[in-house]
C-alpha positions, 0 to 999 in steps of 0.5 A: 603770134605762132607764125610770125615766130616760124617765119622768123626761124625760116629765115634764119635757118636760110640766111645763115649760109650767106652768113659762112664764108666761102672760097679755097684758102692756100698756104705755101713753105718752101725753104727760102720762106719765114715763119713771121711771113703770111705764108700766102705768095708762093716765093719772097716778094721783091722787097722780101716783106712778105711770102711762104712760110718756111716750116711745117709746123709754122703752117699747120698754126695757120690751118688751125687757125683759119678753121678756128676763125671760120668753123663754117667755112665753106672749100678747101685748105690748101698746104703747099710745099716748094722743092727742097730739104725740109729737115725735123728735129721732132715729129710733126703731129697732126690730128684730129683739128687738122684733118678736113671734111670730104667736102671740104678737105685739107690738102697737103701737097709740093707745089707743082710737082716739085721734088720734096724731101722730109727727113729726121736727118742732120748733114754732117760737115767738114770731113778730113784725114784722120790726124789723131796717132792711137787711132791710126795705129788701129787702121792697116796701112793699105787704108791709112790715107783713105779713112776721113774723120769729122766731128759729130759734136760740134755738130750738133750730133750726140746722140748716136743712138745704140745697137741693140742685140735684135738688129737696129742699127743706131746712128745711120750714114748715108752718102750719095742716097747710100745707106753706108756700113758699119766698119765690120770685117767681112767687109762683104758676105758672112764668115764661116763658123768654123767649129762650135766647142763642146766645152766651157765654165757654162753651158748657154743652150743644150739644145735639142736632143731630137735633131743631131746634125753636125757630129752627133751634137744636138742641134744649138748645144753650145758654151758661148765659145766658135772658132772661127777662120781667119786672123783679121782679129789679131789686129785690132790693138786696144778694141774695147767695143767688138759686137760680132753679129750672126746666125749664134743658135738657131739657123732662122735667129740673127743677133747682136753679141757683145765680145769679151 
C-alpha cells in the first residue's frame, strides 16, 4: 500500500503540467475600439461586432481575469496599444496583481511601434475673439484683435489649479506641443528691482548684518516693498488678482507673491 501511494503521488506531480495551460495571450487597445468587445483583434472586424478594447482600464481587467482563471498558465500576456491619443481623467493604477513573472511576463507596448500618446490633458476647442467689453477695456489697443477666448466650463474644465508660492503653475495650456506662457509683464526675461525702500509699517526680515552688499543695508532686509522700472501696471484697471514672481529676499530662492 505504501509503494502504491508513493506511485500515485509521483504520477500526480508528473501529470500536473499537462493540466496547466500554456501559450501567449494578446489583447489590443485602440482609439477605435470598444470595451464591450473581446480585445483579441488588432482592428474592428467588418461587422464591427468585435475588435480591440478602447481603454487601458478594460485591458487591465482582461489581464487580471486571464491570470485568475488560469493561475498556473505558462506564457506571456501582451497588451498591444494601437497608435493614437489616450486621455485619462484618473490615474491608471497597476499593482502586484498586474505583475507577471520573469519567465511569464506581462508586457504593455505600442503595436508595431505606432506612436502612442498617454495624457491627462483635455482638448480645448471653440476659441473666438474677445467680445466682453469689460475684458476688452483691459487690453491695449495693439493686441485687442489678437487675443482669443474659450469657455472652459462648457467643455468640462472647472479645476484651474492654484499657483503656489513655490512655483506650482496651476493649469497649463499647450499649443502644438509647446507650453504657453501665463499672461505676464514683461513678456520675456525679468524686470530689475530698482530699489528696496527701507521704510514701512512692518519689517518682514531684518537681514544679515554680517553681509552688506547694497548701500550698507543688510542683505535680505525688507519691509515688503520694492520699486521697479516702468509704468505698465498703471494701465491695469480693476485687476484684483496679481501675482509677482521673483527673488524677493534671497538671490537663490524665487517665489510667487500675491499683491494687494
